[in-house]
C-alpha positions in Angstrom: 94.5 94.4 109.5 95.8 95.9 112.8 96.3 99.3 111.1 92.7 99.3 109.9 91.3 98.3 113.3 93.4 101.0 115.1 92.1 103.6 112.7 88.5 102.6 113.2 88.8 103.6 116.9 89.4 107.2 115.8 86.4 109.5 115.9 87.4 111.1 112.6 86.7 107.8 110.8 83.1 107.8 111.7 81.4 109.1 108.5 78.0 110.8 108.6 75.6 108.4 106.9 73.4 110.9 105.2 72.5 111.5 101.6 72.0 115.2 102.3 75.8 115.6 102.4 76.0 115.6 98.6 73.4 116.6 96.1 74.1 113.6 93.9 70.7 112.3 93.1 71.2 112.6 89.3 74.9 111.5 89.4 76.0 107.9 89.1 78.8 107.7 91.8 80.9 104.5 91.7 83.9 103.6 93.9 86.4 100.9 93.1 88.1 99.5 96.2 90.4 96.7 97.4 92.7 96.3 100.3 95.0 94.1 98.3 97.5 95.7 95.9 98.1 94.5 92.4 94.5 93.3 91.7 93.9 95.7 88.8 91.8 98.3 90.7 93.1 101.3 88.8 92.7 99.5 85.4 89.1 98.6 86.3 88.3 102.1 87.4 89.5 103.7 84.2 87.9 101.0 82.1 84.6 101.8 83.9 85.1 105.4 83.0 85.5 104.5 79.3 82.4 102.3 79.5 80.1 104.9 81.1 81.4 107.7 78.8 80.2 105.7 75.8 77.2 103.7 77.2 75.5 106.7 78.9 76.8 109.2 76.3 77.3 111.6 79.2 80.2 113.4 80.8 82.2 111.0 83.0 85.0 111.7 85.4 87.5 109.2 86.9 88.9 110.6 90.0 92.0 109.2 91.8 91.8 109.1 95.6 95.2 107.3 95.9 97.7 109.5 97.7 100.5 107.0 97.9 101.0 108.7 95.3 98.9 107.0 92.6 99.4 106.1 89.0 97.4 108.8 87.2 100.3 111.2 86.9 102.6 109.0 84.8 99.8 107.1 83.0 98.1 110.2 81.8 101.1 112.6 81.8 99.5 115.0 84.2 101.5 117.8 85.7 101.8 117.9 89.5 100.0 121.2 89.8 96.9 119.7 88.1 95.4 117.6 90.8 92.7 116.9 93.3 94.7 118.8 95.8 94.1 122.1 93.9 90.5 121.2 93.1 89.8 120.9 96.8 91.1 124.3 97.5 89.2 125.9 94.5 86.2 123.7 94.0 84.3 126.1 91.8 87.4 126.1 89.4 87.7 122.3 89.2 87.7 122.4 85.4 91.3 123.8 85.7 92.5 120.6 87.5 91.2 117.8 85.3 92.5 116.4 82.1 90.3 115.4 79.1 91.1 112.0 77.6 88.4 111.7 75.0 84.8 112.9 74.3 82.8 112.7 77.5 85.8 111.4 79.6 88.0 113.3 82.0 90.4 112.2 84.7 91.7 113.9 87.8 95.0 113.1 89.5 95.0 112.4 93.3 96.7 114.0 96.2 100.5 114.2 96.4 101.0 112.3 99.7 99.1 110.6 102.6 99.7 113.7 104.9 97.8 115.9 102.4 95.0 113.3 102.3 94.6 113.3 106.1 94.2 117.1 106.0 91.1 117.0 103.8 88.0 117.7 105.7 84.6 116.2 104.9 83.1 119.6 104.2 85.8 120.4 101.6 85.4 117.0 99.9 81.7 117.2 99.7 81.8 120.8 98.5 84.0 119.7 95.6 81.8 116.7 94.8 78.7 118.9 94.7 80.4 121.0 92.1 81.5 117.9 90.2 77.9 116.6 90.2 76.7 119.7 88.4 79.0 118.8 85.5 79.2 115.0 85.4 76.6 112.2 85.0 79.1 109.6 86.1 81.9 109.9 88.7 84.2 106.9 89.3 86.6 107.0 92.3 89.8 105.0 92.2 90.6 104.5 95.9 93.8 103.3 97.5 94.4 100.1 99.4 94.5 101.8 102.8 91.1 102.5 104.4 91.2 106.1 105.5 88.6 108.8 106.3 88.7 110.2 102.7 87.9 106.8 101.2 85.1 106.2 103.7 83.5 109.6 103.1 83.3 108.7 99.4 82.0 105.1 100.0 79.1 106.5 102.0 77.8 108.5 99.0 78.6 105.8 96.3 75.6 104.2 94.7 77.8 101.2 93.6 81.0 99.9 95.2 83.1 97.6 93.1 85.1 95.4 95.5 88.0 93.9 93.5 90.0 90.8 94.3 92.3 88.4 92.5 91.9 84.7 93.0 94.6 84.2 95.6 93.6 83.0 99.1 95.4 86.1 100.6 93.3 88.5 98.5 90.0 86.7 99.2 90.7 86.8 103.0 91.5 90.5 102.8 88.4 91.5 100.9 86.2 89.4 103.1 87.5 91.3 106.2 87.0 94.6 104.4 83.5 93.7 103.4 82.6 92.9 107.1 84.2 96.2 108.3 82.3 98.3 105.8 78.9 96.6 106.3 79.0 96.0 110.1 81.2 98.9 111.4 80.0 101.6 108.9 76.6 100.3 108.0 77.2 100.5 104.3 74.5 98.5 102.5 75.8 95.2 101.4 73.6 95.4 98.3 75.8 98.4 97.1 79.0 96.3 97.2 79.7 94.2 94.1 82.5 91.6 94.3 84.5 91.2 91.1 87.3 88.7 90.6 90.0 90.0 88.3 92.8 88.2 86.5 91.0 84.8 86.6 92.9 81.9 85.1 91.4 78.6 84.0 91.8 76.7 87.3 91.0 79.6 89.6 87.3 78.9 89.3 87.5 76.0 91.8 89.3 78.1 94.4 86.7 80.9 94.1 83.9 78.3 94.3 85.3 77.1 97.6 85.4 80.7 98.8 81.8 81.3 97.8 80.6 78.3 99.8 81.9 79.7 103.1 80.7 83.3 102.7 77.5 85.2 101.9 79.2 87.6 99.6 77.6 87.4 96.1 80.0 87.4 93.2 79.1 89.9 90.6 81.4 88.7 87.9 84.8 87.4 86.7 87.4 89.1 84.4 90.0 86.9 82.7 93.7 87.4 83.0 95.0 89.2 79.9 98.7 89.0 79.4 98.5 91.6 76.6 96.9 94.3 78.7 98.9 97.1 80.5 97.9 100.4 81.9 100.1 102.3 79.4 97.4 101.6 76.7 95.4 104.4 78.4 98.1 106.9 77.3 99.6 105.4 74.2 96.5 104.4 72.2 93.2 104.3 74.2 91.3 102.9 71.3 93.0 99.6 71.9 91.4 99.5 75.4 88.0 98.7 73.8 89.2 95.4 72.4 90.8 94.1 75.7 89.3 91.3 77.8 89.3 93.6 80.9 87.2 96.2 79.1 84.8 93.9 77.3 84.1 91.7 80.4 83.8 94.6 82.8 81.4 96.3 80.3 79.3 93.1 80.4 79.2 93.1 84.2 78.3 96.7 84.4 75.6 96.4 81.8 74.0 93.4 83.5 74.2 95.1 86.8 72.6 98.2 85.4 74.7 100.5 87.5 73.6 104.0 86.8 
Protein backbone atom coordinates (compact mmCIF):
# COMPACT_ATOMS: atom_id res chain seq x y z
CA UNK A 1 0.00 0.00 0.00
CA UNK A 2 2.99 2.32 0.32
CA UNK A 3 3.11 2.84 -3.45
CA UNK A 4 -0.53 3.89 -3.47
CA UNK A 5 -0.12 6.25 -0.53
CA UNK A 6 2.90 7.89 -2.17
CA UNK A 7 0.96 8.37 -5.38
CA UNK A 8 -1.92 9.97 -3.52
CA UNK A 9 0.33 12.86 -2.52
CA UNK A 10 0.78 13.79 -6.17
CA UNK A 11 -1.45 16.63 -7.36
CA UNK A 12 -2.06 14.84 -10.66
CA UNK A 13 -3.95 12.15 -8.73
CA UNK A 14 -6.64 14.55 -7.59
CA UNK A 15 -9.51 14.01 -10.05
CA UNK A 16 -12.04 16.73 -10.74
CA UNK A 17 -15.31 15.48 -9.24
CA UNK A 18 -17.72 16.85 -11.78
CA UNK A 19 -20.26 15.15 -14.02
CA UNK A 20 -19.74 17.94 -16.54
CA UNK A 21 -16.43 16.38 -17.63
CA UNK A 22 -18.24 13.75 -19.65
CA UNK A 23 -21.63 13.87 -21.32
CA UNK A 24 -22.56 10.37 -20.19
CA UNK A 25 -26.09 10.85 -18.88
CA UNK A 26 -27.48 8.25 -21.31
CA UNK A 27 -24.56 5.82 -21.04
CA UNK A 28 -24.19 3.10 -18.43
CA UNK A 29 -20.51 3.36 -17.40
CA UNK A 30 -19.21 0.54 -15.21
CA UNK A 31 -15.70 0.00 -13.86
CA UNK A 32 -14.37 -3.32 -12.60
CA UNK A 33 -11.56 -2.84 -10.08
CA UNK A 34 -9.38 -4.75 -7.62
CA UNK A 35 -5.95 -4.18 -6.13
CA UNK A 36 -5.38 -7.92 -5.87
CA UNK A 37 -4.26 -9.83 -8.94
CA UNK A 38 -5.80 -13.13 -9.99
CA UNK A 39 -9.29 -12.48 -8.65
CA UNK A 40 -10.95 -12.77 -12.08
CA UNK A 41 -11.41 -9.06 -12.75
CA UNK A 42 -10.94 -9.30 -16.52
CA UNK A 43 -13.24 -12.31 -16.80
CA UNK A 44 -15.96 -10.46 -14.88
CA UNK A 45 -15.54 -7.32 -16.99
CA UNK A 46 -15.93 -9.22 -20.25
CA UNK A 47 -18.82 -11.32 -18.90
CA UNK A 48 -20.52 -8.06 -17.90
CA UNK A 49 -20.05 -6.91 -21.48
CA UNK A 50 -21.72 -10.07 -22.77
CA UNK A 51 -24.59 -9.59 -20.32
CA UNK A 52 -25.33 -5.95 -21.14
CA UNK A 53 -25.04 -6.50 -24.90
CA UNK A 54 -27.85 -9.06 -24.61
CA UNK A 55 -29.94 -7.72 -21.70
CA UNK A 56 -30.12 -4.12 -22.90
CA UNK A 57 -30.03 -5.10 -26.59
CA UNK A 58 -27.77 -2.09 -27.10
CA UNK A 59 -24.23 -1.49 -28.25
CA UNK A 60 -21.71 -2.31 -25.54
CA UNK A 61 -17.96 -1.74 -25.29
CA UNK A 62 -15.50 -3.43 -22.94
CA UNK A 63 -12.44 -1.19 -22.71
CA UNK A 64 -9.17 -2.35 -21.19
CA UNK A 65 -7.35 0.18 -19.01
CA UNK A 66 -4.62 -2.27 -18.00
CA UNK A 67 -1.25 -1.08 -19.32
CA UNK A 68 0.93 -3.74 -17.73
CA UNK A 69 0.16 -4.83 -20.59
CA UNK A 70 -3.23 -6.44 -20.22
CA UNK A 71 -4.82 -9.63 -21.55
CA UNK A 72 -7.05 -8.32 -24.33
CA UNK A 73 -4.39 -8.62 -27.05
CA UNK A 74 -3.84 -12.39 -26.79
CA UNK A 75 -7.38 -13.25 -25.66
CA UNK A 76 -9.08 -11.51 -28.57
CA UNK A 77 -6.22 -11.71 -31.09
CA UNK A 78 -5.95 -7.93 -31.46
CA UNK A 79 -3.07 -6.36 -33.37
CA UNK A 80 -0.79 -3.97 -31.42
CA UNK A 81 -1.75 -1.02 -33.62
CA UNK A 82 -5.46 -1.45 -32.79
CA UNK A 83 -5.63 -0.08 -29.27
CA UNK A 84 -6.72 2.57 -26.80
CA UNK A 85 -3.42 4.32 -27.44
CA UNK A 86 -4.45 5.14 -31.01
CA UNK A 87 -8.05 5.92 -30.05
CA UNK A 88 -6.81 8.57 -27.60
CA UNK A 89 -4.83 10.22 -30.38
CA UNK A 90 -7.72 10.09 -32.86
CA UNK A 91 -10.90 10.00 -30.74
CA UNK A 92 -13.26 10.82 -33.61
CA UNK A 93 -11.94 7.72 -35.40
CA UNK A 94 -12.29 5.35 -32.44
CA UNK A 95 -14.20 2.82 -34.57
CA UNK A 96 -10.90 1.99 -36.28
CA UNK A 97 -9.38 0.86 -32.98
CA UNK A 98 -12.01 -1.49 -31.58
CA UNK A 99 -12.78 -5.11 -32.39
CA UNK A 100 -16.26 -6.54 -32.78
CA UNK A 101 -16.87 -9.83 -30.92
CA UNK A 102 -20.54 -10.36 -31.61
CA UNK A 103 -23.72 -8.41 -32.22
CA UNK A 104 -23.77 -5.33 -29.99
CA UNK A 105 -20.43 -6.17 -28.34
CA UNK A 106 -17.03 -4.56 -29.06
CA UNK A 107 -13.73 -4.64 -27.18
CA UNK A 108 -10.79 -2.23 -27.15
CA UNK A 109 -7.28 -3.22 -26.13
CA UNK A 110 -5.42 -1.11 -23.57
CA UNK A 111 -2.22 0.87 -23.65
CA UNK A 112 1.12 -0.74 -24.41
CA UNK A 113 2.93 0.10 -21.17
CA UNK A 114 2.65 2.11 -17.90
CA UNK A 115 4.71 4.99 -19.31
CA UNK A 116 2.17 5.49 -22.08
CA UNK A 117 -0.62 5.43 -19.48
CA UNK A 118 1.00 8.15 -17.39
CA UNK A 119 1.16 10.38 -20.46
CA UNK A 120 -2.62 10.35 -20.95
CA UNK A 121 -4.16 13.64 -19.92
CA UNK A 122 -7.63 13.88 -18.44
CA UNK A 123 -8.83 16.05 -21.31
CA UNK A 124 -7.72 13.44 -23.87
CA UNK A 125 -9.39 10.65 -21.95
CA UNK A 126 -12.70 12.47 -21.50
CA UNK A 127 -12.69 13.60 -25.12
CA UNK A 128 -12.50 9.96 -26.19
CA UNK A 129 -15.17 8.87 -23.71
CA UNK A 130 -17.51 11.60 -24.96
CA UNK A 131 -17.13 10.17 -28.46
CA UNK A 132 -17.69 6.64 -27.17
CA UNK A 133 -20.85 7.72 -25.34
CA UNK A 134 -22.35 8.82 -28.64
CA UNK A 135 -22.00 5.24 -29.92
CA UNK A 136 -22.44 2.94 -26.90
CA UNK A 137 -25.22 2.49 -24.36
CA UNK A 138 -22.91 0.50 -22.06
CA UNK A 139 -19.17 0.95 -21.45
CA UNK A 140 -17.34 -1.42 -19.10
CA UNK A 141 -13.80 -0.53 -18.04
CA UNK A 142 -11.45 -3.33 -17.05
CA UNK A 143 -8.87 -1.58 -14.86
CA UNK A 144 -5.48 -2.70 -13.60
CA UNK A 145 -4.46 -3.56 -10.05
CA UNK A 146 -2.36 -0.40 -9.64
CA UNK A 147 -4.34 2.71 -8.74
CA UNK A 148 -3.22 5.48 -11.11
CA UNK A 149 -4.60 8.76 -12.40
CA UNK A 150 -6.11 7.12 -15.48
CA UNK A 151 -8.11 4.69 -13.37
CA UNK A 152 -9.24 7.39 -10.95
CA UNK A 153 -10.48 9.61 -13.76
CA UNK A 154 -12.65 6.72 -14.99
CA UNK A 155 -13.92 5.81 -11.52
CA UNK A 156 -15.14 9.38 -11.02
CA UNK A 157 -17.54 9.13 -13.98
CA UNK A 158 -18.60 5.50 -13.39
CA UNK A 159 -22.20 4.94 -12.37
CA UNK A 160 -21.31 1.53 -10.91
CA UNK A 161 -17.97 0.26 -9.61
CA UNK A 162 -17.62 -3.50 -9.20
CA UNK A 163 -14.97 -4.09 -6.54
CA UNK A 164 -13.77 -7.68 -6.92
CA UNK A 165 -12.13 -9.88 -4.29
CA UNK A 166 -11.49 -13.55 -3.82
CA UNK A 167 -12.09 -15.10 -0.42
CA UNK A 168 -8.52 -14.97 0.89
CA UNK A 169 -7.72 -12.81 3.91
CA UNK A 170 -5.02 -11.01 1.90
CA UNK A 171 -7.48 -10.02 -0.79
CA UNK A 172 -10.14 -8.91 1.69
CA UNK A 173 -7.62 -6.69 3.50
CA UNK A 174 -6.48 -5.14 0.23
CA UNK A 175 -9.94 -4.33 -1.06
CA UNK A 176 -10.97 -2.85 2.28
CA UNK A 177 -8.01 -0.46 2.10
CA UNK A 178 -8.89 0.40 -1.49
CA UNK A 179 -12.51 1.06 -0.53
CA UNK A 180 -11.44 3.48 2.20
CA UNK A 181 -9.04 5.32 -0.13
CA UNK A 182 -11.70 5.77 -2.82
CA UNK A 183 -14.47 6.89 -0.50
CA UNK A 184 -12.49 9.00 1.96
CA UNK A 185 -9.64 10.41 -0.13
CA UNK A 186 -11.46 10.84 -3.43
CA UNK A 187 -15.03 11.18 -2.16
CA UNK A 188 -16.41 8.51 -4.47
CA UNK A 189 -19.89 7.58 -3.25
CA UNK A 190 -19.84 4.30 -1.40
CA UNK A 191 -23.26 3.50 -2.87
CA UNK A 192 -21.63 3.28 -6.31
CA UNK A 193 -19.19 0.59 -5.14
CA UNK A 194 -20.50 -2.98 -5.26
CA UNK A 195 -18.39 -5.68 -3.61
CA UNK A 196 -18.34 -9.04 -5.38
CA UNK A 197 -16.59 -12.14 -4.06
CA UNK A 198 -15.37 -14.33 -6.91
CA UNK A 199 -14.11 -17.94 -6.94
CA UNK A 200 -16.06 -18.83 -3.80
CA UNK A 201 -15.69 -22.39 -2.57
CA UNK A 202 -17.98 -24.17 -0.11
CA UNK A 203 -16.22 -23.26 3.15
CA UNK A 204 -15.30 -19.70 2.12
CA UNK A 205 -18.66 -18.43 3.30
CA UNK A 206 -17.58 -18.53 6.94
CA UNK A 207 -14.44 -16.49 6.25
CA UNK A 208 -16.42 -13.88 4.33
CA UNK A 209 -19.04 -13.79 7.08
CA UNK A 210 -16.33 -12.91 9.63
CA UNK A 211 -15.10 -10.18 7.27
CA UNK A 212 -18.58 -8.68 6.88
CA UNK A 213 -19.00 -8.41 10.65
CA UNK A 214 -15.99 -6.07 11.04
CA UNK A 215 -16.65 -3.78 8.08
CA UNK A 216 -19.52 -1.67 6.79
CA UNK A 217 -18.96 -2.78 3.20
CA UNK A 218 -22.14 -4.35 1.80
CA UNK A 219 -21.61 -7.52 -0.21
CA UNK A 220 -23.39 -7.41 -3.56
CA UNK A 221 -22.99 -11.09 -4.41
CA UNK A 222 -20.92 -14.25 -4.69
CA UNK A 223 -19.65 -16.13 -7.73
CA UNK A 224 -18.68 -19.76 -7.34
CA UNK A 225 -15.32 -21.16 -8.35
CA UNK A 226 -15.58 -22.85 -11.75
CA UNK A 227 -12.70 -25.15 -12.61
CA UNK A 228 -13.96 -25.48 -16.20
CA UNK A 229 -13.81 -21.75 -16.94
CA UNK A 230 -10.88 -20.09 -18.64
CA UNK A 231 -10.50 -16.79 -20.47
CA UNK A 232 -9.73 -18.47 -23.78
CA UNK A 233 -13.45 -19.25 -24.10
CA UNK A 234 -13.87 -15.64 -25.16
CA UNK A 235 -11.78 -16.32 -28.25
CA UNK A 236 -12.40 -20.00 -29.01
CA UNK A 237 -16.17 -20.29 -28.60
CA UNK A 238 -17.87 -17.39 -26.84
CA UNK A 239 -21.24 -19.16 -26.90
CA UNK A 240 -19.92 -21.41 -24.14
CA UNK A 241 -19.52 -18.33 -21.94
CA UNK A 242 -23.29 -18.12 -21.48
CA UNK A 243 -23.46 -21.50 -19.70
CA UNK A 244 -20.59 -20.89 -17.26
CA UNK A 245 -21.15 -20.24 -13.55
CA UNK A 246 -19.31 -16.93 -13.70
CA UNK A 247 -21.58 -15.56 -16.43
CA UNK A 248 -24.88 -16.84 -15.03
CA UNK A 249 -24.15 -15.76 -11.45
CA UNK A 250 -22.80 -12.35 -12.48
CA UNK A 251 -25.86 -11.84 -14.69
CA UNK A 252 -28.06 -12.51 -11.65
CA UNK A 253 -26.11 -9.99 -9.57
CA UNK A 254 -26.30 -7.30 -12.25
CA UNK A 255 -29.99 -7.93 -12.89
CA UNK A 256 -30.86 -7.71 -9.19
CA UNK A 257 -28.74 -4.59 -8.80
CA UNK A 258 -30.44 -3.03 -11.83
CA UNK A 259 -27.16 -1.43 -12.98
CA UNK A 260 -28.03 0.58 -16.04
